[in-house]
C-alpha positions as CSV (number, residue, x, y, z in Angstrom):
1,X,22.6,84.7,101.6
2,X,18.8,85.5,102.9
3,X,17.0,88.8,102.0
4,X,17.2,90.1,105.5
5,X,17.2,93.2,104.3
6,X,13.5,93.7,103.3
7,X,12.6,90.8,105.2
8,X,13.6,93.0,108.3
9,X,11.7,96.2,107.9
10,X,13.1,98.4,111.1
11,X,16.3,99.7,111.8
12,X,16.4,98.3,115.1
13,X,15.8,94.8,113.9
14,X,18.2,94.9,110.9
15,X,20.8,96.2,113.6
16,X,20.0,93.5,115.9
17,X,20.4,91.2,113.1
18,X,23.8,92.6,112.0
19,X,24.9,92.2,115.6
20,X,23.8,88.7,116.5
21,X,25.3,86.9,113.1
22,X,28.3,88.9,113.6
23,X,28.4,90.8,109.9
24,X,30.3,93.7,108.9
25,X,32.3,94.1,112.2
26,X,35.3,96.3,112.4
27,X,36.6,96.4,116.1
28,X,37.1,93.9,118.7
29,X,36.4,94.0,122.5
30,X,38.7,92.0,124.5
31,X,37.4,91.5,127.8
32,X,39.2,89.5,130.3
33,X,38.7,89.6,134.3
34,X,40.1,86.9,137.2
35,X,41.8,84.5,134.5
36,X,39.0,84.6,132.0
37,X,39.2,86.2,128.3
38,X,36.8,86.6,125.6
39,X,36.6,88.1,122.3
40,X,33.7,90.2,120.9
41,X,33.1,91.4,117.3
42,X,31.5,94.9,117.3
43,X,31.1,97.8,115.3
44,X,32.9,101.0,115.5
45,X,29.9,103.3,114.8
46,X,27.6,101.8,117.0
47,X,29.8,102.0,119.9
48,X,30.6,105.6,118.8
49,X,27.0,106.4,119.1
50,X,26.7,104.6,122.9
51,X,29.7,105.9,124.3
52,X,32.7,109.0,124.3
53,X,34.6,106.0,125.8
54,X,34.7,103.9,122.8
55,X,35.2,107.0,120.6
56,X,38.3,107.8,122.7
57,X,39.6,104.4,122.4
58,X,39.2,103.8,118.8
59,X,42.8,105.3,118.0
60,X,44.4,102.3,118.2
61,X,44.9,99.7,115.5
62,X,46.2,96.3,116.3
63,X,47.6,94.1,113.9
64,X,44.4,92.3,113.2
65,X,42.8,95.8,113.0
66,X,41.0,97.8,115.8
67,X,40.9,96.4,119.3
68,X,39.5,98.0,122.8
69,X,41.0,96.1,125.4
70,X,38.8,96.0,128.2
71,X,41.0,94.9,131.3
72,X,39.1,94.1,134.7
73,X,35.7,93.5,132.3
74,X,33.8,90.4,133.1
75,X,32.9,88.7,130.1
76,X,29.8,88.0,130.6
77,X,29.0,91.3,131.6
78,X,30.6,92.8,128.3
79,X,28.2,90.4,126.4
80,X,25.4,91.5,128.3
81,X,26.6,95.4,127.7
82,X,26.7,94.9,123.8
83,X,23.2,93.4,123.7
84,X,21.7,96.8,125.3
85,X,23.9,98.6,123.3
86,X,22.4,96.8,120.0
87,X,19.2,95.6,121.2
88,X,18.2,98.0,123.9
89,X,17.3,94.8,125.8
90,X,19.4,93.5,129.1
91,X,18.7,90.2,130.9
92,X,20.1,90.4,134.8
93,X,19.7,87.1,136.4
94,X,21.8,87.4,139.5
95,X,23.5,89.7,141.7
96,X,26.7,89.2,140.2
97,X,25.7,89.8,136.8
98,X,24.3,92.8,137.9
99,X,27.0,94.4,139.9
100,X,29.5,93.8,137.1
101,X,27.2,95.2,134.5
102,X,26.7,98.1,137.0
103,X,30.9,98.7,136.9
104,X,31.0,98.5,133.2
105,X,28.2,100.9,132.9
106,X,29.7,103.5,134.8
107,X,32.9,102.9,132.9
108,X,31.2,103.9,129.9
109,X,28.9,106.4,131.3
110,X,25.7,104.4,130.2
111,X,23.3,106.2,132.9
112,X,20.2,104.5,131.4
113,X,21.9,101.1,132.0
114,X,22.8,102.3,135.5
115,X,19.6,102.9,136.3
116,X,18.5,99.6,135.3
117,X,21.0,98.1,137.3
118,X,20.4,99.7,140.5
119,X,16.2,99.2,140.3
120,X,17.3,95.4,140.2
121,X,19.8,95.6,142.9
122,X,17.6,97.6,145.3
123,X,14.7,95.0,144.2
124,X,16.9,91.9,145.4
125,X,17.7,93.2,149.1
126,X,17.1,90.3,150.9
127,X,19.0,88.6,154.1
128,X,21.4,86.5,151.7
129,X,22.5,89.8,149.7
130,X,22.2,92.6,152.1
131,X,25.7,92.3,152.8
132,X,26.9,92.0,149.2
133,X,25.1,94.8,148.5
134,X,25.9,97.1,151.2
135,X,29.7,96.6,149.9
136,X,28.6,97.5,146.6
137,X,26.7,101.1,148.3
138,X,30.1,101.9,150.1
139,X,32.6,101.2,147.2
140,X,30.0,103.7,145.5
141,X,29.0,106.1,147.8
142,X,25.4,105.4,147.7
143,X,23.9,106.3,150.9
144,X,20.3,105.5,150.2
145,X,21.1,101.8,149.3
146,X,23.5,101.5,152.3
147,X,20.6,102.5,154.8
148,X,18.8,100.2,153.1
149,X,21.4,97.4,153.8
150,X,22.1,98.4,157.3
151,X,18.6,98.4,158.6
152,X,18.3,94.7,156.8
153,X,20.9,93.5,158.8
154,X,19.9,95.5,161.8
155,X,16.8,94.5,162.3
156,X,16.6,90.6,160.4
157,X,20.1,89.3,162.2
158,X,18.7,86.6,163.2
159,X,17.7,85.3,159.7
160,X,20.6,86.7,158.1
161,X,22.5,84.1,160.6
162,X,20.3,81.1,160.8
163,X,21.4,77.9,159.8
164,X,19.7,77.7,155.7
165,X,21.5,81.4,154.9
166,X,24.7,80.8,156.5
167,X,26.0,79.3,153.3
168,X,25.7,82.6,151.7
169,X,27.8,84.3,153.7
170,X,31.7,84.9,153.2
171,X,34.3,86.5,155.5
172,X,33.3,89.9,154.9
173,X,29.9,90.0,155.4
174,X,30.5,88.1,159.4
175,X,32.7,91.4,159.4
176,X,30.4,93.5,158.5
177,X,27.7,91.9,160.9
178,X,30.1,92.1,163.7
179,X,30.7,95.3,162.7
180,X,27.5,96.7,163.7
181,X,26.1,99.0,166.9
182,X,23.0,97.3,167.0
183,X,21.7,93.8,166.3
184,X,18.3,91.9,166.8
185,X,20.5,89.4,168.6
186,X,21.9,88.6,171.7
187,X,25.3,88.7,171.8
188,X,25.4,84.9,172.8
189,X,23.2,83.5,170.3
190,X,25.6,86.2,167.6
191,X,28.3,84.2,169.1
192,X,27.0,80.6,168.5
193,X,25.9,81.8,164.9
194,X,29.4,82.8,164.2
195,X,30.7,79.6,165.2
196,X,28.1,77.8,163.6
197,X,29.6,79.5,159.8
198,X,33.3,78.8,161.2
199,X,32.4,75.3,161.5
200,X,30.7,75.5,158.2
201,X,34.0,76.8,157.0
202,X,35.7,74.1,158.5
203,X,37.7,76.3,160.7
204,X,37.0,74.4,163.8
205,X,38.1,70.9,162.7
206,X,41.9,70.7,163.0
207,X,44.1,74.3,162.8
208,X,42.3,77.3,163.0
209,X,42.5,79.8,160.7
210,X,44.6,82.1,163.6
211,X,44.3,85.5,161.2
212,X,40.5,85.0,160.6
213,X,39.9,84.0,164.3
214,X,41.7,86.8,165.8
215,X,40.2,89.2,163.7
216,X,36.8,88.1,164.6
217,X,37.1,87.3,168.3
218,X,38.3,90.9,169.2
219,X,34.7,92.0,167.2
220,X,32.7,90.4,169.9
221,X,30.7,92.9,172.9
222,X,31.4,89.9,175.3
223,X,30.6,92.6,178.0
224,X,27.2,92.3,176.5
225,X,27.3,88.7,177.5
226,X,26.4,87.5,181.5
227,X,29.3,85.4,183.4
228,X,27.2,81.8,182.3
229,X,27.2,82.9,178.8
230,X,30.3,83.6,178.5
231,X,31.6,80.6,180.2
232,X,29.2,78.6,178.0
233,X,29.9,80.0,174.7
234,X,33.5,82.0,174.3
235,X,35.0,80.1,177.2
236,X,34.2,76.5,175.7
237,X,35.3,77.8,172.1
238,X,39.1,77.3,170.9
239,X,39.2,81.1,170.4
240,X,40.2,82.8,173.7
241,X,43.4,82.1,175.0
242,X,43.1,81.3,178.7
243,X,44.4,84.7,179.7
244,X,42.2,86.7,177.6
245,X,39.2,84.5,179.0
246,X,40.3,85.3,182.5
247,X,40.6,88.7,181.7
248,X,37.1,89.2,180.3
249,X,35.8,87.1,182.6
250,X,36.8,89.4,185.4
251,X,35.5,92.2,183.8
252,X,32.2,90.6,183.3
253,X,31.9,89.9,186.7
254,X,32.8,93.1,188.2
255,X,35.4,91.9,190.4
256,X,37.2,94.5,192.1
257,X,40.7,93.5,191.0
258,X,39.8,93.4,187.3
259,X,42.4,92.4,185.1
260,X,43.2,94.5,182.3
261,X,40.9,93.8,179.0
262,X,42.9,92.1,175.9
263,X,44.1,94.7,173.6
264,X,42.0,94.9,170.6
265,X,39.1,93.3,172.2
266,X,35.8,95.6,171.7
267,X,34.7,97.3,175.2
268,X,31.4,98.5,173.3
269,X,28.2,97.4,174.4
270,X,26.0,96.7,171.4
271,X,22.7,98.0,171.1
272,X,19.8,95.1,170.9
273,X,17.2,96.3,168.2
274,X,14.0,96.4,169.4
275,X,11.0,98.0,167.4
276,X,7.5,99.2,168.1
277,X,5.7,98.0,165.0
278,X,2.1,99.5,164.1
279,X,1.4,97.1,161.1
280,X,-0.1,94.2,162.7
281,X,-3.4,93.1,163.0
282,X,-4.3,95.5,165.7
283,X,-3.8,98.6,163.8
284,X,-6.1,99.4,161.3
285,X,-4.9,101.7,158.3
286,X,-7.0,104.1,156.2
287,X,-6.1,106.0,152.9
288,X,-5.7,109.8,153.5
289,X,-4.0,112.9,152.0
290,X,-0.8,114.0,154.6
291,X,1.2,116.5,154.6
292,X,2.0,117.3,158.3
293,X,0.6,115.3,161.2
294,X,1.8,114.9,165.0
295,X,1.3,112.9,168.1
296,X,2.2,113.2,171.6
297,X,3.4,110.0,173.3
298,X,5.0,109.5,176.6
299,X,6.9,105.8,177.8
300,X,7.0,104.2,181.1
301,X,10.9,103.7,180.5
302,X,14.0,105.7,178.8
303,X,14.6,104.8,175.7
304,X,16.7,106.1,172.7
305,X,15.0,106.2,169.1
306,X,16.9,105.5,166.3
307,X,15.1,105.7,163.5
308,X,11.4,105.7,162.5
309,X,9.8,104.0,159.0
310,X,7.4,105.8,157.4
311,X,5.0,105.1,154.6
312,X,5.3,106.3,151.0
313,X,2.6,108.0,148.9
314,X,0.2,105.9,147.3
315,X,0.8,104.7,143.7
316,X,2.3,102.3,141.0
317,X,4.4,99.5,143.2
318,X,7.2,99.8,140.5
319,X,7.6,103.5,139.8
320,X,9.5,105.5,142.1
321,X,9.0,109.2,143.2
322,X,11.5,111.8,144.9
323,X,10.4,112.6,148.6
324,X,11.4,115.0,151.0
325,X,10.6,114.0,154.5
326,X,11.3,115.8,157.9
327,X,10.8,113.7,161.5
328,X,10.9,115.8,164.4
329,X,10.8,114.7,168.0
330,X,10.3,117.3,170.9
331,X,10.1,117.4,174.4
332,X,7.1,118.7,175.7
333,X,7.1,118.7,179.3
334,X,5.9,122.2,180.1
335,X,2.4,123.5,179.2
336,X,3.5,126.3,176.8
337,X,5.3,125.7,173.7
338,X,8.2,128.0,174.0
339,X,8.9,125.8,177.1
340,X,9.4,122.7,174.9
341,X,12.8,121.6,173.2
342,X,13.7,120.1,170.2
343,X,15.3,116.5,171.2
344,X,16.0,115.4,167.1
345,X,15.2,116.2,163.6
346,X,16.1,115.1,160.5
347,X,15.0,115.5,156.8
348,X,15.7,112.7,154.0
349,X,15.7,113.9,150.2
350,X,15.3,110.4,148.7
351,X,13.9,108.6,145.8
352,X,11.5,106.1,147.5
353,X,9.1,103.9,145.7
354,X,5.5,104.0,145.6
355,X,3.4,102.1,148.3
356,X,6.0,101.1,150.2
357,X,8.3,102.3,153.2
358,X,11.4,104.2,153.9
359,X,13.5,105.1,157.0
360,X,14.4,107.9,158.6
361,X,17.7,107.7,160.4
362,X,18.7,110.3,163.3
363,X,22.8,111.4,163.1
364,X,22.3,110.4,167.0
365,X,19.8,108.6,169.2
366,X,16.8,110.4,170.6
367,X,16.5,110.2,174.2
368,X,12.9,110.0,175.6
369,X,13.0,110.1,179.1
370,X,10.5,108.2,181.0
371,X,7.0,109.4,182.0
372,X,7.7,113.0,180.3
373,X,5.7,114.0,177.2
374,X,7.1,114.1,174.2
375,X,6.0,114.8,170.2
376,X,6.7,113.1,167.1
377,X,6.0,115.0,164.0
378,X,5.7,114.1,160.2
379,X,6.5,116.5,157.4
380,X,6.1,116.0,154.0
381,X,7.0,118.4,150.9
382,X,3.4,118.2,149.6
383,X,0.3,116.8,150.5
384,X,-0.2,113.0,148.9
385,X,-2.3,109.6,149.5
386,X,-0.8,107.7,152.7
387,X,-1.8,104.7,154.3
388,X,-2.3,105.9,157.7
389,X,-2.9,104.6,161.5
390,X,-4.7,106.6,164.1
391,X,-2.6,107.1,167.2
392,X,-5.0,108.8,169.6
393,X,-5.6,107.2,172.7
394,X,-3.8,104.4,172.0
395,X,-1.4,102.0,174.3
396,X,0.9,99.4,173.2
397,X,4.1,97.4,174.4
398,X,7.2,96.7,172.8
399,X,10.0,95.1,174.7
400,X,8.3,95.4,177.9
401,X,8.2,99.4,177.2
402,X,4.5,101.1,177.2
403,X,3.8,103.6,174.3
404,X,0.9,106.0,175.3
405,X,-0.2,108.1,172.4
406,X,-2.7,111.2,172.7
407,X,-4.0,114.0,170.5
408,X,-1.5,117.0,169.8
409,X,-3.4,119.7,169.8
410,X,-5.5,120.4,166.1
411,X,-3.0,118.4,164.4
412,X,-4.0,115.4,162.7
413,X,-3.2,112.5,164.6
414,X,-3.3,109.8,162.0
415,X,0.2,109.0,160.9
416,X,2.3,107.2,157.8
417,X,4.3,105.5,160.0
418,X,5.1,101.7,160.1
419,X,7.8,101.5,163.1
420,X,9.5,102.9,165.8
421,X,13.4,101.4,166.2
422,X,14.8,102.3,169.9
423,X,16.7,100.9,172.3
424,X,17.3,101.2,176.3
């Protein structure tokens, strides 16, 4: 036997050596999930120090010694968990492994490990993962993570449904996209993208999966389409019966004797995501401390603001801080302040990343009447350095809507703002 006790100087190194060489183990963890089972030798003393879950379960002695059955625990995640407990190391190489790791860290009340997993998940929100992460956020009541994923789906719909990305989407992801009230794609193109996904799955060749296609077809907002689009898209597919096609078509064309809309079909008009972005070459940002900033603005068409995207404090990119931010929109048609009225206001208490951006979503969309002066005010819990853009005397057009900004009394006209999301 090697002289590892004298060669390894620190307690951590010795524990690491004992763990990796499976020396003196006195308990077995049996991890099993989806038909995959693996046994991991471990040490009662170390497990009890890590979590009271193990302490309460180390009371049943099996035929071969102490055993803890971890049914529903992914073996790979269990392996990573033990490496973290013994060596304070964790290597997360995939979103799937990370979510599995989070689930058992939550089960065993390992708060530090949960935070590591959440950081990894948030850092890996992209067009291929946002639907999976949104489902994870919904299942675990994580509002902030849910908002990030929802905004990604609504603002980058075209990229998510692009041909190279389609293989990453499962049925749950497609249904999640179709359930959104707002998307950055017209309904006709949305239909074509979903048909391409069905073709990729082989659903348009031979017999269709009737249950799947019946579920999908009812989620399209066909009333967003023109008669020509509906005829050329859904009309030429095999997703609708002749009776369903005729009923929807008569409602799109507005016939006097329109047929009853098919039962269960979506009758809503889906909002199209539209954005006024300030992070373009036209706008020059500077760094300054901000606590409160306001600006007047008017629009030449009535719009409905859904959210604004703000810029966080300047700091270390990989660190986070607690932010309390309020966005207030007022109608300022009258000359006197007491004549003004609150249109929308929302305060978020979030953990956000330094030198990044975050969304403030209104509970209800704020109606901005055309050619009527409004104001937008941003308030933060304390003054900190931010990237800001001066909007005074700025006129800019987005999606054929002209925004005109002007100074709000004596308030700073430079705002730490990235974009305004709206629909018409």
